[in-house]
N, C-alpha and C positions, 0 to 999 in steps of 0.2 A: 391338735394334730392326730391324736388317736381316733377321734370321731371321723376325721376326713378319711383315714385309712379304711375303717370298716364301711363307710359309705361307698368308697370306690370298690371295695371287695364285693359289696352288695350289687352295685350297678353292673359290673363286668358280666356276671352270668346272665343278668336280665337282657343285656344287649346281645349276648351270644344266643340266648333263647330266641330273640327276634330274628337274628341272622339265620339260625337253623330252622326256623318255622317254615321257611320256604322250601325246605328239603323234605322229601318223602323218606329219607333214610332214618329208620327207627333208632339206629345206633347214635346218630347225631342228636336226635331228640332226647334220648336217655341221658346223653352226656350233658346237654344244656339243662335238663330238668334237675339232675343231681347237683350240678354246680349251683343252681338257684337254691336248692334245699340247703346246701352247705353254707352259702352266704347268709340265708335267713336264720339258720341255726346259730351261726356266729353272732349275728346281730342280737339275737335274744340272750345269748350268754353274756355278751358285752354289756347289755342293759341291766340284766337282772341278777347276775352271779354276785354272791355276797362280797367277794373281794375284787379289787381292781384286776383287770385282765390285760396282760401284755400281748398285743396283737402279733408282734414279731415272733415271740416264743410259741404262742399257741398255733399260729398258722404254719410256722416252720415244722412243728411237731406233726401237724396233719400232712404236710407235703412229704416229709421223710417216711411217715408210716405208709402212705400210699405207694411210694416208690419201692419200699421194702417188699411189697407184694410181687414185684417184677423180678429183679435180680440184684446182686450186690454192686453191680457196675453202673446201673442207671441211678444217677444221683443229681440232686439240686445243688448248685454252687452259688451261694449268695455273693454279693460284691466284696464282702470282707475276706472271702476265701479265694478270690480269683488269683491273687499272686501265688498262692501255693499250687493252684491248678496249673498256672503257666510254668512254674518251676518243674513240675512233674513232666510236662510236655516238652519243654525246651532244654531242661537242664541248666537254666540260667536264673539267677536271682541277685538281688542286692543284699549284701551281708558281709560276714566276717571271713567265711571260707573255712569253717570247721564242721566236723561231724561230732555230735554229742548224743549221749543217751542217758536216761535217768536209771541209775543202778543203785539199789539200796537207798532210795530217796535222795540221791545226789546226782546232779547233772555233770557228767564226766566227759572231758574232751577225749575223743577216741582217735581222731585224725585231723590233721591240719593240711590244707592244700598249699602247694608250692606258690610262693610269691603272693600270698593272700594278706589282707590286713591283719589277720590273727597272727600270722608268722612275723610280719614286720613289727607288731606290737610286743612280740616276745612271749606270746602264749605257748604252752607246751602240752603235748599229749600227757594225760593224767591229771591235768589241772581240774579242779572242781569249780564250776561256775556258780557263784553264790548270788550275784546281783547283776542286773542289766538296767542301766539308766536309773539306778536307785530302787528298782523293784526286786524284792527277794524272790528267788526261784524255788525255794524249798517245797512249797505246796503246789507248784505248777506242774502240769504234764509236759511231756516232750513237745507236743504240738504247741502248747501255750508258750513255752520257753523259746521255741523256734520262731514264733511270730514276733516276739520281742527283739530277737537278734536280727531278723530280716527287716529291710526297709529300703527306702530310695537310695540309689547309688549317690555318693557324695554327702550323705547325711552323717553327722557325728554320732558316736555311740560310746558309752562308758561301761566297762565290764570289770567286775570284781571277781577274782578267783582265789581259791585256797590251794596252795602248793605244798606238797609233802605233809599235808595234814595240819600245818601250823602257820605257814607264812601267807599272810594276806597281801595280795597284789592288786592294785587298781590301775587300769590303763584306759586311755581315751584314744580312739582311732576313728577312721572314716570308713564307712561301708563302701564297698566297690562291687562292680559287676562280677559275680562268681559264676564260672562255668564248671558244672559237675562233669568230671571226665567219664566218657563212656567206657574206656578201657582203664581199669584201676591198676593193672599190673601186667607186665610182659617181660619175658626173659628167654634165654636160650638154655635148654636142658641137655646135658650130655654132649654138647658140641654140635648136635644135628637136629634137635627137636625144638621147634619154636612153640612157646606157650603164651597165650594171652587170656586174661580174665575180662570178659565182656560183662560189665555190671549194669549198663543202661542201654536203652534204645531211644535216646533223645536225638536232637538234631545233629547231623554230621556223623552219626555212629558208623555208617558204611564207609565214609572217607577215613575215619579213624582206624577201622579194621584194615582197610587197604594199605594205609600208610604203615601200620604196625607190621603187617605181614611182609611187606617189601623190606622193612628194616631188619626183620628177623631172617629173611632169606639172604640179605646182604651179609649177615653175620655167620651164615653157613647152615641155616635151617633147611632140612630136606623133608621134614615131616612137621605137622602142625596139630596142636591141641587147642581147641576153643572151649573155654570153661564158662558154662552158662548157669552154674549152680546159683540158686537164690536170685536169679535175674527175673523180675516180675513182668518184663515186657516193656512195651512203649509204642513207638511210632511204627505203623505197619509198613510205610514206604521204606524205612530204614532196614527192616527185616528183609524185604524184597530185594533191595540193593545189595545187602550182604550175601544173600543166596546167589545173586548174579555174579559175584566174584568167583564162584567155584562151579557153576553149571553153564552149559553152552548158551549163547545168545539165541533167543526165541523159545527157550524152555519155559513151560508153564511153572509158575511159582505158587500161586494161590488164587482160588476163586472165593469171592464173598457173595453170599446169597441172602437177600433181604426180602421183606414183605413188598417193598416197592422197587421198581426197576432201577431207580436212581441210586440205590444202595447195593446193587449187584454189579460186580466188576470182575474182570479176569486180568490178573497181573502176570506178565511174562518178563523174562530177562531181556532187557532192551539193549544192553551194552555187551561188548566183547568181554569175556571173563578174564580175571587176573591170572588164574592158574587152574587148569583142568586135571592136572596130574599129581600134585602134591598130596600124599596120604593125609587124611584128616581124621582126628578123633574128637568127638564132641562129648563133653561131660555135662550131665544134667542131674537134677534131683527133684524132689516134690515141690521145691520152691521155684522151679523153672516154669514160667507160664507165658501164654500169649505169643508175643514175638519170638521168645526163646524157643517155643514149641514149633513155630513156623520154620525157623532156621534148622533146628535139629531134625524135624520131620521131613523137610525138603531134601536135606542131604542124605537122610535115610531112604526116602522113596526113590531117589536116583542112584542109590548105592554108591554115593559119592564120599560118604564118610561112615565110620562106625560110631554108634552112640553107646556111651558107657555111663553107668551110674544107677539111679533109681528112676521109677516111673515119674514122669513129669506131672504137673498140677492138673492139667486138663481144662484149659480155658480156650475154647474155640469161638469166642464171641467178639464182635467188632463194635467199638463205640465211636461215636462222633459227638462233637460239642455243638449245641444249638444256642444262639443268643436269645436271651429273654429280656424283658423290660427291667429298668432300673439297674443296668450293668450286671445283671446276674446271668447265669448260664445253666443249661441242662446237659449233662453228659448222658447220652442215651444209647443203649444197645440197638443197633440197626440191622445187624446181619450175623450170620455164622460163616466161618471160613473153612475151606476145604483145600487140603494140600494135594500135590500132584497125583497120588494114588487114588484120590477120590474120597478119602476119609476125612471126617470131622472129628477132632479129638476132644470135643466138649464132653466133660464127665458128668455134669449135673443137669437135670432137666428141671428148670425153674417153673415151667408151665404145669408140671405134674408134681404135686406135693403130697406128703404123707399126712396123717391125721394131726400130727403136731406142728405142721407147717413147714417141715424140712423138705428141701428139694430132693427128688428121687435120683438114684443112680441107675444107669443102664445095666441090666442083668447081663452077665457074661454070655448066657445062652442066646441073647438077642443081638450081640455084637456081630458086625459084618466083617467078613474076610476080604482083604484087599491084597494087591501084589505090588512089589517094588519092581524097578526096571529089570532086575535080575531074577524076577519071579519068586522072591522071598515073601512069605506070608506076614502081613501086618494087620492090625485090627483098629476099628474106630471106637469112639465112645468112652474113652478113659485115659486120655493123655498119650504121651509117647512112651512106648515100652522100649527100654534100652536093648541093644543087641547083646551087650555084655552086662549082666547085673552085678553090681557090687553093693554089699550091705552098707548102710549109712554109718 
């Protein structure tokens, strides 16, 4: 089997070389040449290296090292990791419905979703998960433990927990489809201020925000706080639709500009807004990234809301997933996005690196001044600056 893998690896670049030989494009020739060199190098290592070579490990290392030269968001996703990738994109997975973290070498349950298998089985916040299907978790990472707990909806799972430091409890339950909530918390503050914590930008995030805002207004909300702290972003279309709730139909939301025309788009508010008048405060911090920066930046550019907190992360890059062979995928950066004032908030330049390989930051002296609808000054190249800064 191993021999077949390296033979295929050797043949692919040879075929590519033949394909590109009809092109006068030097770049294509260099690509095919280097692929052939890579395959022949691997062939020699596989034949002559003193120990047995694992093709999956060695070639995966090569792929990851190559992509690290681009940016942290362009990554290879093998078939084994596809389920985690889908979870991040859709907020759905087959599992128990718990959030856990490894703290002091123990996997502790930090949250349990309502009506989940974990809740039905009697698991509680604070339980220490010690085993899953007979596999001890002590030496496993959060990611490894999570993969054990996730699986096909309808499949059985046995979990052992330690409660209050002494009571061992073993439960058997069935995995179900779990939907991670986009809005982790909402409430009415002081009788007239609606508050919602938007933690995810997965499928239906905009519908969830609309529903929550209407519920808060029914309870008497006359002002609105949208908390985007530690929200790493997610689906671009959900960010666009959330902005559409608070700006007029036809308003530009964001432009994406890529190397090829197919990745360059202009997104506008297509629907009638939910509310153009309710005062809005958006809370951000340096963990607010990507889609979070689109929402906070758009509301700031149109002077539709006041942004409070700390400077955001500064991720102005757009990724799409591309299918590869053997059920694998590539998540690749295809464009930068620009919010209505015209600014791109990307903080790091991965094409220009320092001597130690670190991405460079745009110098303050090179940042460009832009204007909001009400002619306030805002800047590009370093995330969203809050209108009101509050120390962390």
